[in-house]
C-alpha positions, 0 to 999 in steps of 0.5 A: 427611475425606469432607465436606471433600473434597466441599466443597473439590472443589465450591469448586475448591480446587486442593490441600489436605493431610491430616496424619493423625499418629495413623493414624486416618482411613479406608483411602481416605485413609491406606491399609492397614494404618493408619499415620501418613499425609500425604495430598496431594489435588490437583484434576484435572478437578474431582475430587481425586487422592490421593497418600499419603506415609509415613515417610521419603517426600518429599512431592510438591506441585504447588503447592510444587514445591521443597518438600523435606520428609519425613513424618517431618520433619513428624510427628517434628520433633525 
C-alpha cells in the first residue's frame, strides 16, 4: 500500500480505493482490529486523506457522489 500511496500522490491521482477483503493490510490502512476494510484515499493539498469503511457502512466518494454501495455488497455480493 505504502509504495502505491506515495506514487499516486506524486502523480496527482485525485482518488483511489483499496479493497482489502481479507483484512491483511497494515493498521494505517485497515485499522485495528484487522478486518475486511474498504479504504477511499482522497488527495487533499497534495496528500491523501484515508477514509475506512467496513460491513454495512456505505462508501463515500467525492468522485462518485451518487454511489450507494456498502462494503458488504462489494465483498459479499451474493
